[in-house]
Backbone of each chain as nested JSON, in Angstrom:
{
  "chains": [
    {"id": "A", "residues": [
      {"number": 1, "name": "MET", "atoms": {"N": [-53.157, -14.205, -62.428], "CA": [-53.374, -15.403, -63.492], "C": [-52.919, -16.675, -62.648]}},
      {"number": 2, "name": "SER", "atoms": {"N": [-53.853, -17.735, -62.654], "CA": [-53.322, -18.908, -61.967], "C": [-52.168, -19.506, -62.784]}},
      {"number": 3, "name": "GLN", "atoms": {"N": [-51.468, -20.583, -61.877], "CA": [-50.51, -21.473, -62.564], "C": [-51.234, -22.041, -63.795]}},
      {"number": 4, "name": "PRO", "atoms": {"N": [-50.408, -22.196, -64.819], "CA": [-50.869, -23.091, -65.943], "C": [-50.761, -24.613, -65.368]}},
      {"number": 5, "name": "PHE", "atoms": {"N": [-51.811, -25.215, -65.963], "CA": [-52.033, -26.477, -65.881], "C": [-51.2, -27.368, -67.007]}},
      {"number": 6, "name": "THR", "atoms": {"N": [-50.333, -28.304, -66.666], "CA": [-49.805, -29.205, -67.424], "C": [-50.216, -30.631, -67.634]}},
      {"number": 7, "name": "PHE", "atoms": {"N": [-50.605, -31.085, -68.711], "CA": [-51.052, -32.502, -68.992], "C": [-49.923, -33.205, -69.872]}},
      {"number": 8, "name": "THR", "atoms": {"N": [-49.96, -34.331, -69.434], "CA": [-48.903, -35.466, -70.181], "C": [-50.018, -36.218, -71.007]}},
      {"number": 9, "name": "VAL", "atoms": {"N": [-50.158, -36.144, -72.317], "CA": [-51.23, -36.603, -73.149], "C": [-50.531, -37.536, -74.273]}},
      {"number": 10, "name": "THR", "atoms": {"N": [-51.188, -38.546, -74.176], "CA": [-50.45, -39.683, -75.327], "C": [-51.413, -39.865, -76.51]}},
      {"number": 11, "name": "GLY", "atoms": {"N": [-50.818, -40.152, -77.423], "CA": [-51.576, -40.382, -78.625], "C": [-51.908, -39.709, -79.673]}},
      {"number": 12, "name": "MET", "atoms": {"N": [-51.239, -38.327, -79.455], "CA": [-51.363, -37.067, -80.427], "C": [-50.267, -37.496, -81.389]}},
      {"number": 13, "name": "THR", "atoms": {"N": [-50.43, -38.08, -82.658], "CA": [-49.578, -38.437, -83.508], "C": [-49.375, -37.497, -84.481]}},
      {"number": 14, "name": "CYS", "atoms": {"N": [-50.004, -36.449, -84.95], "CA": [-49.659, -35.475, -85.686], "C": [-50.327, -34.131, -85.587]}},
      {"number": 15, "name": "GLY", "atoms": {"N": [-50.164, -33.165, -86.554], "CA": [-50.717, -32.027, -86.611], "C": [-52.233, -32.007, -86.212]}},
      {"number": 16, "name": "HIS", "atoms": {"N": [-52.802, -32.815, -86.907], "CA": [-54.205, -32.868, -86.814], "C": [-54.599, -33.076, -85.534]}},
      {"number": 17, "name": "CYS", "atoms": {"N": [-53.976, -33.69, -84.666], "CA": [-54.243, -34.371, -83.472], "C": [-54.186, -33.201, -82.376]}},
      {"number": 18, "name": "GLU", "atoms": {"N": [-53.026, -32.488, -82.678], "CA": [-52.604, -31.243, -81.981], "C": [-54.03, -30.181, -82.119]}},
      {"number": 19, "name": "ALA", "atoms": {"N": [-54.441, -30.194, -83.376], "CA": [-55.408, -29.069, -83.636], "C": [-56.751, -29.563, -82.88]}},
      {"number": 20, "name": "ALA", "atoms": {"N": [-56.975, -30.973, -82.959], "CA": [-58.107, -31.486, -82.164], "C": [-58.186, -31.097, -80.853]}},
      {"number": 21, "name": "VAL", "atoms": {"N": [-57.066, -31.156, -79.958], "CA": [-56.606, -31.003, -78.683], "C": [-56.882, -29.559, -78.444]}},
      {"number": 22, "name": "ARG", "atoms": {"N": [-56.341, -28.746, -79.241], "CA": [-56.64, -27.459, -78.993], "C": [-57.944, -26.814, -79.382]}},
      {"number": 23, "name": "ARG", "atoms": {"N": [-58.705, -27.546, -80.163], "CA": [-60.252, -27.206, -80.502], "C": [-61.125, -27.7, -79.268]}},
      {"number": 24, "name": "ALA", "atoms": {"N": [-60.759, -28.706, -78.81], "CA": [-61.578, -29.542, -77.588], "C": [-61.347, -28.49, -76.353]}},
      {"number": 25, "name": "ILE", "atoms": {"N": [-60.329, -28.295, -76.007], "CA": [-60.024, -27.093, -74.858], "C": [-60.53, -25.82, -75.151]}},
      {"number": 26, "name": "GLY", "atoms": {"N": [-60.584, -25.228, -76.375], "CA": [-60.887, -23.93, -76.9], "C": [-62.452, -24.144, -76.854]}},
      {"number": 27, "name": "GLN", "atoms": {"N": [-63.117, -25.084, -77.132], "CA": [-64.415, -25.27, -77.009], "C": [-65.145, -25.041, -75.404]}},
      {"number": 28, "name": "LEU", "atoms": {"N": [-64.475, -25.715, -74.596], "CA": [-64.663, -25.711, -73.214], "C": [-64.314, -24.53, -72.69]}},
      {"number": 29, "name": "ASP", "atoms": {"N": [-63.3, -23.942, -73.087], "CA": [-62.697, -22.774, -72.285], "C": [-62.208, -21.703, -73.384]}},
      {"number": 30, "name": "ALA", "atoms": {"N": [-62.829, -20.686, -73.799], "CA": [-62.36, -20.0, -74.801], "C": [-61.171, -19.1, -74.548]}},
      {"number": 31, "name": "ALA", "atoms": {"N": [-60.913, -18.784, -73.488], "CA": [-60.047, -17.999, -72.773], "C": [-58.693, -18.801, -72.642]}},
      {"number": 32, "name": "ALA", "atoms": {"N": [-58.777, -19.797, -72.606], "CA": [-57.51, -20.632, -72.27], "C": [-56.507, -20.621, -73.333]}},
      {"number": 33, "name": "GLN", "atoms": {"N": [-55.379, -20.47, -73.159], "CA": [-54.235, -20.354, -73.957], "C": [-53.539, -21.651, -73.889]}},
      {"number": 34, "name": "VAL", "atoms": {"N": [-53.281, -22.306, -75.179], "CA": [-52.904, -23.897, -75.153], "C": [-51.566, -23.868, -75.77]}},
      {"number": 35, "name": "ARG", "atoms": {"N": [-50.642, -24.459, -75.069], "CA": [-49.392, -24.689, -75.853], "C": [-49.156, -26.366, -75.874]}},
      {"number": 36, "name": "ILE", "atoms": {"N": [-48.745, -26.833, -77.027], "CA": [-48.568, -28.444, -77.153], "C": [-47.063, -28.527, -77.723]}},
      {"number": 37, "name": "ASP", "atoms": {"N": [-46.538, -29.475, -76.99], "CA": [-45.013, -29.908, -77.395], "C": [-45.582, -31.451, -77.539]}},
      {"number": 38, "name": "ARG", "atoms": {"N": [-45.874, -31.718, -78.973], "CA": [-46.365, -33.225, -79.127], "C": [-45.03, -34.205, -78.72]}},
      {"number": 39, "name": "ALA", "atoms": {"N": [-43.823, -33.655, -79.522], "CA": [-42.603, -34.648, -78.955], "C": [-42.448, -35.084, -77.587]}},
      {"number": 40, "name": "ARG", "atoms": {"N": [-42.833, -34.169, -76.793], "CA": [-42.747, -34.565, -75.381], "C": [-44.19, -34.82, -74.868]}},
      {"number": 41, "name": "HIS", "atoms": {"N": [-45.148, -34.793, -75.396], "CA": [-46.389, -35.217, -75.068], "C": [-47.146, -34.478, -73.961]}},
      {"number": 42, "name": "LEU", "atoms": {"N": [-46.589, -33.249, -74.458], "CA": [-46.987, -32.136, -73.123], "C": [-48.171, -31.225, -73.693]}},
      {"number": 43, "name": "VAL", "atoms": {"N": [-49.25, -30.949, -72.979], "CA": [-50.188, -29.866, -73.456], "C": [-50.294, -28.933, -72.16]}},
      {"number": 44, "name": "GLU", "atoms": {"N": [-49.869, -27.681, -72.276], "CA": [-49.946, -26.818, -71.275], "C": [-51.179, -25.607, -71.439]}},
      {"number": 45, "name": "VAL", "atoms": {"N": [-51.87, -25.475, -70.307], "CA": [-52.861, -24.468, -70.523], "C": [-52.917, -23.538, -69.434]}},
      {"number": 46, "name": "GLU", "atoms": {"N": [-52.699, -22.281, -70.279], "CA": [-52.749, -20.955, -69.161], "C": [-54.135, -20.308, -69.233]}},
      {"number": 47, "name": "ASN", "atoms": {"N": [-54.099, -19.615, -68.389], "CA": [-55.307, -18.64, -68.112], "C": [-56.674, -19.414, -68.095]}},
      {"number": 48, "name": "ALA", "atoms": {"N": [-56.649, -20.496, -67.772], "CA": [-57.962, -21.387, -67.764], "C": [-58.96, -20.737, -66.798]}},
      {"number": 49, "name": "SER", "atoms": {"N": [-60.034, -20.964, -66.996], "CA": [-61.223, -20.587, -66.244], "C": [-62.103, -21.745, -65.872]}},
      {"number": 50, "name": "GLN", "atoms": {"N": [-61.41, -22.934, -66.453], "CA": [-62.077, -24.364, -65.978], "C": [-61.225, -25.005, -64.94]}},
      {"number": 51, "name": "PRO", "atoms": {"N": [-61.592, -25.732, -64.124], "CA": [-60.987, -26.587, -63.41], "C": [-59.981, -27.722, -64.301]}},
      {"number": 52, "name": "ARG", "atoms": {"N": [-58.787, -28.015, -63.649], "CA": [-57.933, -28.869, -64.239], "C": [-58.722, -30.211, -64.78]}},
      {"number": 53, "name": "GLU", "atoms": {"N": [-59.758, -30.712, -63.856], "CA": [-60.191, -32.065, -64.318], "C": [-61.081, -31.754, -65.498]}},
      {"number": 54, "name": "ALA", "atoms": {"N": [-61.751, -30.733, -65.528], "CA": [-62.522, -30.532, -66.777], "C": [-61.83, -30.268, -67.984]}},
      {"number": 55, "name": "ILE", "atoms": {"N": [-60.727, -29.806, -68.074], "CA": [-59.9, -29.823, -69.037], "C": [-59.441, -31.148, -69.446]}},
      {"number": 56, "name": "ALA", "atoms": {"N": [-59.025, -32.002, -68.5], "CA": [-58.377, -33.217, -68.507], "C": [-59.547, -34.256, -69.389]}},
      {"number": 57, "name": "ALA", "atoms": {"N": [-60.695, -34.045, -68.812], "CA": [-61.965, -34.651, -69.463], "C": [-62.111, -34.311, -70.91]}},
      {"number": 58, "name": "ALA", "atoms": {"N": [-62.171, -33.046, -71.44], "CA": [-62.196, -32.696, -72.569], "C": [-61.031, -33.191, -73.629]}},
      {"number": 59, "name": "ILE", "atoms": {"N": [-59.922, -33.459, -73.065], "CA": [-59.0, -33.77, -73.895], "C": [-59.242, -35.313, -74.067]}},
      {"number": 60, "name": "ARG", "atoms": {"N": [-59.498, -36.118, -72.931], "CA": [-59.926, -37.472, -73.094], "C": [-61.045, -37.808, -73.975]}},
      {"number": 61, "name": "GLU", "atoms": {"N": [-62.339, -36.959, -73.866], "CA": [-63.303, -36.981, -74.768], "C": [-62.819, -37.01, -76.316]}},
      {"number": 62, "name": "GLU", "atoms": {"N": [-61.732, -36.238, -76.668], "CA": [-61.441, -36.16, -77.772], "C": [-60.794, -37.479, -78.499]}},
      {"number": 63, "name": "GLY", "atoms": {"N": [-60.342, -38.21, -77.459], "CA": [-59.735, -39.633, -77.729], "C": [-58.248, -39.825, -77.462]}},
      {"number": 64, "name": "TYR", "atoms": {"N": [-57.873, -38.797, -76.468], "CA": [-56.395, -39.129, -76.212], "C": [-56.366, -39.474, -74.77]}},
      {"number": 65, "name": "ALA", "atoms": {"N": [-55.247, -39.922, -74.327], "CA": [-55.173, -40.395, -73.064], "C": [-54.294, -39.366, -72.142]}},
      {"number": 66, "name": "VAL", "atoms": {"N": [-54.843, -39.076, -70.916], "CA": [-54.083, -37.959, -70.235], "C": [-53.411, -38.645, -69.016]}},
      {"number": 67, "name": "ALA", "atoms": {"N": [-52.392, -38.676, -68.901], "CA": [-51.753, -39.481, -67.657], "C": [-52.119, -38.665, -66.361]}},
      {"number": 68, "name": "GLU", "atoms": {"N": [-52.315, -39.087, -65.178], "CA": [-52.461, -38.272, -63.981], "C": [-51.313, -38.048, -63.448]}}
    ]},
    {"id": "B", "residues": [
      {"number": 1, "name": "MET", "atoms": {"N": [-68.162, -47.216, -115.28], "CA": [-67.332, -46.875, -114.358], "C": [-65.79, -47.281, -114.753]}},
      {"number": 2, "name": "SER", "atoms": {"N": [-64.842, -46.323, -114.59], "CA": [-63.565, -46.645, -114.932], "C": [-63.176, -47.473, -113.588]}},
      {"number": 3, "name": "GLN", "atoms": {"N": [-61.664, -48.182, -113.986], "CA": [-61.244, -48.672, -112.672], "C": [-60.735, -47.644, -111.683]}},
      {"number": 4, "name": "PRO", "atoms": {"N": [-60.775, -48.28, -110.452], "CA": [-60.393, -47.369, -109.544], "C": [-59.031, -47.032, -109.452]}},
      {"number": 5, "name": "PHE", "atoms": {"N": [-58.49, -46.045, -108.849], "CA": [-57.214, -45.414, -108.883], "C": [-56.833, -46.022, -107.443]}},
      {"number": 6, "name": "THR", "atoms": {"N": [-55.658, -46.347, -107.169], "CA": [-54.969, -46.99, -106.052], "C": [-53.825, -46.419, -105.801]}},
      {"number": 7, "name": "PHE", "atoms": {"N": [-53.693, -45.53, -104.873], "CA": [-52.36, -44.771, -104.182], "C": [-51.812, -45.367, -103.21]}},
      {"number": 8, "name": "THR", "atoms": {"N": [-50.418, -45.475, -103.106], "CA": [-49.785, -45.629, -101.906], "C": [-49.267, -44.491, -101.319]}},
      {"number": 9, "name": "VAL", "atoms": {"N": [-49.863, -44.208, -99.974], "CA": [-49.783, -43.014, -99.443], "C": [-49.316, -43.115, -97.981]}},
      {"number": 10, "name": "THR", "atoms": {"N": [-48.132, -42.362, -97.951], "CA": [-47.348, -42.434, -96.67], "C": [-47.688, -41.324, -95.625]}},
      {"number": 11, "name": "GLY", "atoms": {"N": [-47.364, -41.489, -94.309], "CA": [-47.551, -40.265, -93.512], "C": [-48.968, -40.002, -93.043]}},
      {"number": 12, "name": "MET", "atoms": {"N": [-50.132, -41.019, -93.297], "CA": [-51.216, -40.998, -92.603], "C": [-51.049, -41.66, -91.224]}},
      {"number": 13, "name": "THR", "atoms": {"N": [-51.041, -40.742, -89.98], "CA": [-50.707, -41.437, -88.824], "C": [-51.905, -41.602, -87.971]}},
      {"number": 14, "name": "CYS", "atoms": {"N": [-52.91, -41.14, -88.273], "CA": [-54.274, -41.108, -87.432], "C": [-55.528, -41.096, -88.178]}},
      {"number": 15, "name": "GLY", "atoms": {"N": [-56.676, -41.036, -87.415], "CA": [-58.035, -40.971, -88.257], "C": [-58.12, -39.474, -88.701]}},
      {"number": 16, "name": "HIS", "atoms": {"N": [-57.199, -38.548, -88.037], "CA": [-57.697, -37.134, -88.54], "C": [-56.815, -36.946, -90.095]}},
      {"number": 17, "name": "CYS", "atoms": {"N": [-55.835, -37.811, -90.037], "CA": [-55.186, -37.765, -91.124], "C": [-56.003, -38.267, -92.356]}},
      {"number": 18, "name": "GLU", "atoms": {"N": [-56.507, -39.526, -92.214], "CA": [-57.382, -40.147, -93.054], "C": [-58.721, -39.186, -93.547]}},
      {"number": 19, "name": "ALA", "atoms": {"N": [-59.115, -38.344, -92.502], "CA": [-60.334, -37.385, -92.882], "C": [-59.726, -36.141, -93.467]}},
      {"number": 20, "name": "ALA", "atoms": {"N": [-58.47, -35.856, -93.603], "CA": [-57.793, -34.755, -94.244], "C": [-57.496, -35.192, -95.836]}},
      {"number": 21, "name": "VAL", "atoms": {"N": [-57.101, -36.489, -95.962], "CA": [-56.872, -36.884, -97.367], "C": [-58.391, -37.078, -98.068]}},
      {"number": 22, "name": "ARG", "atoms": {"N": [-59.35, -37.547, -97.237], "CA": [-60.796, -37.757, -97.749], "C": [-61.239, -36.197, -98.179]}},
      {"number": 23, "name": "ARG", "atoms": {"N": [-61.052, -35.452, -97.386], "CA": [-61.742, -34.041, -97.627], "C": [-60.881, -33.521, -98.767]}},
      {"number": 24, "name": "ALA", "atoms": {"N": [-59.587, -33.718, -98.893], "CA": [-59.006, -33.104, -100.019], "C": [-59.374, -33.776, -101.355]}},
      {"number": 25, "name": "ILE", "atoms": {"N": [-59.598, -35.032, -101.399], "CA": [-60.12, -35.751, -102.623], "C": [-61.418, -35.165, -102.87]}},
      {"number": 26, "name": "GLY", "atoms": {"N": [-62.102, -35.024, -101.899], "CA": [-63.636, -34.681, -101.965], "C": [-63.79, -33.188, -102.653]}},
      {"number": 27, "name": "GLN", "atoms": {"N": [-62.806, -32.486, -102.136], "CA": [-62.745, -30.834, -102.598], "C": [-62.674, -30.919, -104.221]}},
      {"number": 28, "name": "LEU", "atoms": {"N": [-61.898, -31.87, -104.722], "CA": [-61.367, -31.942, -106.042], "C": [-62.357, -32.608, -106.872]}},
      {"number": 29, "name": "ASP", "atoms": {"N": [-62.808, -33.676, -106.353], "CA": [-63.99, -34.411, -107.088], "C": [-64.762, -34.974, -106.126]}},
      {"number": 30, "name": "ALA", "atoms": {"N": [-66.226, -34.291, -106.195], "CA": [-66.985, -34.454, -105.138], "C": [-67.662, -36.09, -105.361]}},
      {"number": 31, "name": "ALA", "atoms": {"N": [-67.555, -36.267, -106.579], "CA": [-68.342, -37.778, -107.001], "C": [-67.447, -38.917, -106.366]}},
      {"number": 32, "name": "ALA", "atoms": {"N": [-66.007, -38.666, -106.314], "CA": [-65.263, -39.698, -105.94], "C": [-65.448, -40.306, -104.621]}},
      {"number": 33, "name": "GLN", "atoms": {"N": [-65.482, -41.69, -104.505], "CA": [-65.455, -42.584, -103.622], "C": [-64.255, -43.206, -102.948]}},
      {"number": 34, "name": "VAL", "atoms": {"N": [-64.107, -43.019, -101.865], "CA": [-62.637, -42.946, -101.3], "C": [-62.773, -44.071, -100.12]}},
      {"number": 35, "name": "ARG", "atoms": {"N": [-61.731, -45.07, -100.253], "CA": [-61.516, -46.134, -99.449], "C": [-60.26, -45.788, -98.688]}},
      {"number": 36, "name": "ILE", "atoms": {"N": [-59.9, -45.85, -97.439], "CA": [-58.539, -45.533, -96.951], "C": [-58.246, -46.777, -96.031]}},
      {"number": 37, "name": "ASP", "atoms": {"N": [-57.173, -47.552, -96.342], "CA": [-56.69, -48.67, -95.35], "C": [-55.257, -48.259, -94.871]}},
      {"number": 38, "name": "ARG", "atoms": {"N": [-55.473, -47.543, -93.875], "CA": [-54.236, -46.796, -93.246], "C": [-53.134, -47.815, -92.929]}},
      {"number": 39, "name": "ALA", "atoms": {"N": [-53.429, -48.821, -92.209], "CA": [-52.652, -49.775, -91.764], "C": [-51.592, -50.285, -93.251]}},
      {"number": 40, "name": "ARG", "atoms": {"N": [-52.293, -50.368, -94.502], "CA": [-51.643, -50.736, -95.571], "C": [-51.121, -49.621, -96.298]}},
      {"number": 41, "name": "HIS", "atoms": {"N": [-51.303, -48.315, -95.792], "CA": [-51.0, -47.18, -96.685], "C": [-51.593, -46.945, -98.012]}},
      {"number": 42, "name": "LEU", "atoms": {"N": [-52.959, -47.599, -98.082], "CA": [-53.72, -47.602, -99.386], "C": [-54.706, -46.547, -99.252]}},
      {"number": 43, "name": "VAL", "atoms": {"N": [-54.84, -45.793, -100.367], "CA": [-56.028, -44.797, -100.645], "C": [-56.647, -45.442, -102.107]}},
      {"number": 44, "name": "GLU", "atoms": {"N": [-57.828, -46.025, -102.087], "CA": [-58.496, -46.157, -103.187], "C": [-59.558, -45.292, -103.63]}},
      {"number": 45, "name": "VAL", "atoms": {"N": [-59.527, -44.779, -104.789], "CA": [-60.488, -43.839, -105.328], "C": [-61.319, -44.42, -106.425]}},
      {"number": 46, "name": "GLU", "atoms": {"N": [-62.601, -44.408, -106.299], "CA": [-63.545, -44.992, -107.375], "C": [-64.239, -44.076, -107.894]}},
      {"number": 47, "name": "ASN", "atoms": {"N": [-64.752, -44.058, -109.178], "CA": [-65.63, -43.347, -109.858], "C": [-65.297, -41.717, -109.89]}},
      {"number": 48, "name": "ALA", "atoms": {"N": [-64.013, -41.597, -109.895], "CA": [-63.194, -40.451, -110.183], "C": [-63.586, -39.73, -111.432]}},
      {"number": 49, "name": "SER", "atoms": {"N": [-63.746, -38.535, -111.352], "CA": [-63.927, -37.633, -112.406], "C": [-62.714, -36.758, -112.913]}},
      {"number": 50, "name": "GLN", "atoms": {"N": [-61.656, -36.837, -112.052], "CA": [-60.486, -36.4, -112.203], "C": [-59.25, -37.224, -112.708]}},
      {"number": 51, "name": "PRO", "atoms": {"N": [-58.361, -36.976, -113.484], "CA": [-57.342, -37.924, -113.795], "C": [-56.585, -38.258, -112.402]}},
      {"number": 52, "name": "ARG", "atoms": {"N": [-55.85, -39.38, -112.691], "CA": [-55.075, -39.872, -111.615], "C": [-53.985, -38.835, -111.042]}},
      {"number": 53, "name": "GLU", "atoms": {"N": [-53.324, -38.189, -111.52], "CA": [-52.244, -37.244, -111.31], "C": [-52.823, -36.149, -110.663]}},
      {"number": 54, "name": "ALA", "atoms": {"N": [-54.041, -35.724, -110.891], "CA": [-54.705, -34.56, -110.163], "C": [-54.893, -35.152, -108.763]}},
      {"number": 55, "name": "ILE", "atoms": {"N": [-55.564, -36.262, -108.661], "CA": [-55.867, -36.696, -107.163], "C": [-54.685, -36.841, -106.523]}},
      {"number": 56, "name": "ALA", "atoms": {"N": [-53.397, -37.338, -107.232], "CA": [-52.471, -37.58, -106.45], "C": [-51.791, -36.106, -105.731]}},
      {"number": 57, "name": "ALA", "atoms": {"N": [-51.989, -35.317, -106.77], "CA": [-51.468, -33.79, -106.354], "C": [-52.179, -33.498, -105.062]}},
      {"number": 58, "name": "ALA", "atoms": {"N": [-53.569, -33.559, -105.066], "CA": [-54.361, -32.861, -104.147], "C": [-53.843, -33.789, -102.496]}},
      {"number": 59, "name": "ILE", "atoms": {"N": [-53.536, -35.014, -102.841], "CA": [-53.027, -35.855, -101.648], "C": [-51.938, -34.888, -101.095]}},
      {"number": 60, "name": "ARG", "atoms": {"N": [-50.81, -34.868, -102.08], "CA": [-49.516, -34.177, -101.809], "C": [-49.931, -32.804, -101.152]}},
      {"number": 61, "name": "GLU", "atoms": {"N": [-50.724, -32.256, -101.659], "CA": [-50.857, -30.796, -101.156], "C": [-51.406, -30.56, -99.908]}},
      {"number": 62, "name": "GLU", "atoms": {"N": [-51.863, -31.954, -99.259], "CA": [-52.443, -32.002, -97.926], "C": [-51.366, -32.495, -96.962]}},
      {"number": 63, "name": "GLY", "atoms": {"N": [-50.027, -32.776, -97.496], "CA": [-48.743, -33.007, -96.797], "C": [-48.391, -34.265, -96.743]}},
      {"number": 64, "name": "TYR", "atoms": {"N": [-49.009, -35.388, -97.594], "CA": [-48.755, -36.687, -97.566], "C": [-47.956, -37.076, -98.7]}},
      {"number": 65, "name": "ALA", "atoms": {"N": [-47.178, -38.11, -98.621], "CA": [-46.322, -38.664, -99.963], "C": [-46.976, -39.656, -100.546]}},
      {"number": 66, "name": "VAL", "atoms": {"N": [-46.974, -39.471, -101.942], "CA": [-47.75, -40.603, -102.612], "C": [-46.659, -41.18, -103.541]}},
      {"number": 67, "name": "ALA", "atoms": {"N": [-46.544, -42.592, -103.274], "CA": [-45.274, -43.212, -103.889], "C": [-46.112, -43.317, -105.413]}},
      {"number": 68, "name": "GLU", "atoms": {"N": [-45.012, -43.279, -106.563], "CA": [-45.218, -43.527, -107.82], "C": [-45.631, -45.125, -108.217]}}
    ]}
  ]
}
């Protein structure tokens, strides 16, 4: 298994936002395991089969900012 | 048509929260028309077929505080 991807994601204000980010990543990459620490603005994705940039793009498309 | 109900609802932090409140009211009362002004914490319900307290309860069950 590759190293997890860690993203700094801002704009997730509530549990619905977390769910939206999870869903967006899951639709792109069904095997990915997603952990979110909203207070720290962190999204960690393990077991991804998609490249980091594709996952970042899916998060952005959902309306959240991903720091580089 | 009766007077609209107006609720002061706190905890709606984002558009997903608005959607959750809309959905909760809609599931209780399909005919109700819901307007939400999140910045002002206002939820207005027109054409309700359910009593005010039932609508307030549905909002609370969704996880938001309704001021009396």
